[in-house]
C-alpha positions in Angstrom: -112.4 -83.8 49.6 -114.5 -84.1 52.8 -118.2 -84.6 52.2 -117.5 -85.2 48.5 -120.0 -88.1 48.1 -122.8 -86.7 50.5 -122.6 -82.9 49.9 -122.5 -82.2 46.0 -124.6 -79.3 46.0 -124.0 -75.9 47.8 -127.1 -74.6 49.5 -129.2 -71.9 47.8 -128.3 -68.4 48.6 -130.6 -66.2 50.7 -133.2 -64.2 48.8 -132.5 -60.9 47.6 -133.5 -57.9 49.9 -137.0 -56.5 49.2 -137.3 -52.7 48.7 -140.3 -50.6 49.0 -140.2 -47.1 47.7 -142.2 -44.3 49.7 -142.0 -40.5 49.9 -138.5 -39.6 50.7 -137.4 -43.0 52.0 -136.6 -46.4 50.6 -137.3 -49.2 52.9 -135.0 -52.3 52.5 -136.2 -55.3 54.5 -133.2 -58.0 54.7 -133.7 -61.8 54.4 -135.2 -63.5 57.2 -136.8 -60.4 59.1 -138.4 -60.9 62.4 -142.0 -60.5 62.2 -144.6 -60.4 65.1 -147.8 -61.5 63.0 -150.7 -59.6 63.7 -149.0 -57.1 65.8 -149.1 -53.3 65.4 -145.5 -52.2 66.5 -145.7 -48.8 65.1 -147.1 -47.4 68.4 -144.2 -49.1 70.2 -141.7 -47.6 68.0 -143.4 -44.1 68.2 -143.2 -44.2 72.0 -139.5 -45.3 72.1 -138.4 -42.8 69.5 -139.6 -40.1 72.0 -136.6 -40.9 74.0 -134.1 -40.9 71.2 -132.4 -37.7 69.9 -133.8 -37.5 66.4 -135.2 -34.4 64.8 -138.9 -34.2 64.5 -138.6 -34.6 60.5 -136.5 -37.6 61.0 -139.0 -39.2 63.6 -141.8 -38.5 61.1 -140.2 -40.2 58.1 -139.1 -43.1 60.4 -142.6 -43.6 61.5 -144.1 -43.3 58.1 -141.8 -46.1 57.1 -142.7 -48.3 60.1 -146.3 -48.0 59.4 -146.0 -49.5 56.0 -145.0 -52.8 57.7 -146.3 -52.4 61.3 -146.0 -56.2 62.2 -142.3 -56.4 61.8 -139.6 -56.2 64.6 -136.9 -54.7 62.4 -136.6 -52.2 59.6 -133.8 -50.8 57.5 -134.6 -47.3 56.0 -132.7 -44.9 53.9 -133.1 -41.3 53.1 -131.4 -37.9 52.7 -127.9 -39.5 52.6 -128.6 -41.6 56.0 -129.5 -45.1 56.8 -131.6 -46.0 59.6 -131.6 -49.3 61.3 -134.5 -50.2 63.9 -134.9 -53.3 65.9 -137.4 -54.3 68.6 -136.9 -57.2 70.9 -139.3 -58.6 73.6 -138.4 -58.0 77.2 -138.9 -61.2 79.5 -140.6 -60.8 82.8 -139.4 -61.6 86.3 -140.9 -60.7 89.6 -137.4 -60.0 91.1 -136.3 -56.5 90.6 -132.7 -57.2 90.3 -133.3 -60.0 87.7 -135.8 -57.7 85.8 -133.2 -55.1 85.4 -130.7 -57.6 83.9 -133.5 -58.9 81.5 -134.1 -55.3 80.4 -130.3 -54.9 79.8 -130.1 -58.1 77.9 -133.1 -57.2 75.7 -131.6 -53.7 74.9 -128.2 -55.3 74.0 -129.9 -57.8 71.7 -131.9 -55.0 70.0 -128.7 -52.8 69.7 -126.7 -55.7 68.4 -129.4 -56.4 65.8 -129.7 -52.8 64.7 -125.9 -52.7 64.1 -126.0 -56.1 62.3 -128.6 -54.7 59.9 -126.2 -51.9 58.9 -123.4 -54.4 58.3 -125.6 -56.4 56.0 -126.7 -53.2 54.2 -123.2 -52.3 53.6 -122.0 -55.8 52.3 -122.3 -56.0 48.4 -125.0 -58.2 47.1 -122.3 -60.5 45.4 -120.8 -61.2 48.8 -124.2 -61.6 50.6 -125.3 -64.1 48.0 -122.5 -66.3 48.8 -123.6 -67.1 52.3 -126.8 -68.8 53.3 -127.1 -67.4 56.9 -127.6 -63.6 57.0 -127.1 -63.5 60.9 -123.8 -65.2 60.7 -122.5 -63.0 57.9 -123.5 -59.9 60.1 -121.7 -61.4 63.1 -118.5 -62.2 61.0 -118.5 -58.6 59.7 -119.0 -57.1 63.2 -116.0 -59.2 64.5 -113.9 -58.1 61.6 -114.7 -54.5 62.2 -113.9 -54.9 65.9 -110.5 -56.1 65.0 -109.8 -52.8 63.1 -108.6 -51.1 66.2 -109.4 -47.5 66.9 -110.2 -46.6 63.2 -113.5 -48.5 63.0 -114.9 -49.0 59.5 -118.5 -48.6 60.5 -118.9 -45.6 62.7 -122.8 -44.9 63.3 -123.3 -41.2 64.0 -126.3 -42.3 66.2 -126.7 -45.5 68.3 -129.4 -45.6 71.1 -131.3 -48.3 72.8 -134.1 -48.2 75.4 -136.4 -50.5 77.4 -140.0 -49.6 77.5 -142.4 -51.8 79.1 -142.5 -55.2 77.4 -140.0 -54.1 74.6 -136.5 -53.0 74.0 -135.9 -50.7 71.0 -132.7 -49.8 69.3 -131.8 -47.4 66.4 -128.5 -47.0 64.7 -127.9 -44.3 61.9 -125.0 -44.2 59.7 -124.2 -42.0 56.7 -124.7 -43.6 53.2 -121.2 -42.8 52.3 -119.7 -44.7 55.3 -121.5 -47.7 54.2 -120.5 -47.5 50.8 -116.8 -47.3 52.0 -117.2 -50.2 54.2 -118.8 -52.3 51.3 -115.8 -51.5 49.0 -113.4 -53.0 51.8 -115.8 -56.1 52.2 -115.7 -56.7 48.4 -111.9 -57.2 48.8 -111.9 -59.0 52.1 -110.2 -62.4 51.7 -110.6 -63.8 55.1 -114.4 -63.5 55.3 -115.2 -67.1 54.6 -113.4 -68.2 57.7 -114.9 -65.4 59.9 -118.4 -66.5 58.5 -117.8 -70.2 59.2 -116.6 -69.4 62.8 -119.9 -67.5 63.3 -122.0 -70.2 61.7 -120.7 -73.3 63.3 -122.3 -72.6 66.7 -125.8 -73.0 64.9 -124.8 -76.4 63.6 -123.5 -77.4 67.0 -126.6 -76.2 69.0 -128.7 -78.3 66.5 -126.4 -81.2 67.0 -126.6 -81.2 70.8 -130.4 -80.9 70.5 -130.2 -84.1 68.3 -131.8 -82.3 65.4 -129.4 -84.2 63.1 -131.3 -83.6 59.7 -131.5 -79.9 60.3 -127.9 -79.7 61.3 -126.4 -81.4 58.2 -127.2 -78.6 55.6 -125.2 -76.2 57.9 -122.3 -78.5 58.0 -122.6 -78.9 54.2 -122.1 -75.2 53.9 -119.0 -75.2 56.2 -117.4 -77.8 53.8 -118.4 -75.8 50.7 -116.4 -72.8 52.3 -113.4 -75.4 52.9 -113.6 -74.6 56.7 -110.7 -76.9 58.1 -112.1 -77.8 61.5 -112.1 -81.7 62.0 -114.3 -81.3 65.0 -117.1 -80.0 62.9 -116.7 -82.9 60.3 -116.8 -85.5 63.2 -120.1 -83.8 64.3 -121.4 -84.2 60.8 -120.3 -87.9 60.6 -122.2 -88.4 64.0 -125.2 -86.9 62.3 -124.9 -89.4 59.5 -124.8 -92.1 62.2 -127.7 -91.0 63.9 -130.0 -90.8 60.9 -129.0 -94.3 59.9 -126.2 -93.7 57.2 -123.3 -95.6 58.6 -121.6 -95.8 55.2 -121.7 -92.0 55.0 -120.4 -91.6 58.5 -117.5 -93.9 57.9 -116.6 -92.2 54.6 -116.6 -88.8 56.2 -114.5 -89.8 59.2 -111.9 -91.5 56.8 -111.6 -88.4 54.7 -111.4 -86.0 57.7 -108.5 -88.2 59.1 -106.8 -88.3 55.8 -107.0 -84.6 55.1 -106.9 -83.1 58.7 -105.4 -85.8 60.8 -102.2 -83.9 61.3 -104.1 -81.1 63.0 -106.2 -83.4 65.2 -105.4 -84.0 69.0 -105.7 -87.4 70.7 -109.1 -86.7 71.8 -110.4 -85.9 68.3 -108.6 -89.1 66.9 -110.1 -91.1 69.5 -113.6 -89.7 68.7 -112.9 -90.6 65.1 -112.0 -94.1 66.0 -115.3 -94.4 68.2 -117.4 -93.4 65.2 -115.7 -95.8 62.8 -116.2 -98.5 65.3 -119.8 -97.6 65.6 -120.1 -97.6 61.7 -118.8 -101.1 61.8 -115.3 -100.4 60.5 -113.5 -102.0 63.3 -110.1 -102.4 61.6 -110.0 -98.7 60.6 -111.1 -97.7 64.0 -108.2 -99.7 65.6 -105.7 -97.8 63.4 -107.0 -94.5 64.5 -107.0 -95.5 68.4 -103.3 -96.4 67.8 -102.7 -93.2 66.2 -104.5 -91.4 69.1 -102.2 -93.3 71.5 -99.2 -92.1 69.8 -100.5 -88.6 69.7 -101.4 -88.8 73.3 -97.7 -89.6 74.2 -96.6 -86.6 72.1 -99.0 -84.2 73.9 -97.6 -85.2 77.3 
């Protein structure tokens, strides 16, 4: 199998969610929360909550929870059968009014998206969450899956609002606990989640690859392989990573295995790239074979 020699171990799962009990609320902080160290964001949240339709009791409970971890930029709270998701994002500044409006819209969108992502992660059963190393990619995969559900969306927050205020954008989403439980039951039996997760994760590996951060990209490609994602382009990226860190043998092995297992799905461009990587690895004869195959595939494509 591709990566057999190089990637024997699956990356460790993300750490379990931390829960803090307080008064009537339980605060669940997901893996990899955004933190503005030394900041006191409770005042920002309080000001933003004044622009959102929440009862005074709800606002008081939410603020009590936020003040327990005021340096954070996102919170997930539960109480009275409801789950509240809060996210802060900074607003970039520009002297041009028209541009500034767009920057505020962008920050509101980012905060709102993150608030919804937190709800998706809250709904996903721990057994499924622990299968994946990247929480953000899992949330994105679940959101895309939910968007494909048509009019009968599986996640229906009964409150979703985002505001921009000064240097910050704030979003809050609220959903009933029973709705998240129903969603979790569906996620538990969702067979295609691996592929959706890989589709969401791959751009992160690709971004590192394009920035030439090859050592950091390789563990992500390793996880894509562990989940059996059949995308030859991703494996050729990984082979090039091996080359750039000086592992010519590993690169050649990976290219050969990719061509052997996924060659039928590779177009002429991918086959030519595979030949280039083999040539750079010092495997001239094997490269020549792939170049011939690329020429044949190109004739078929015309």
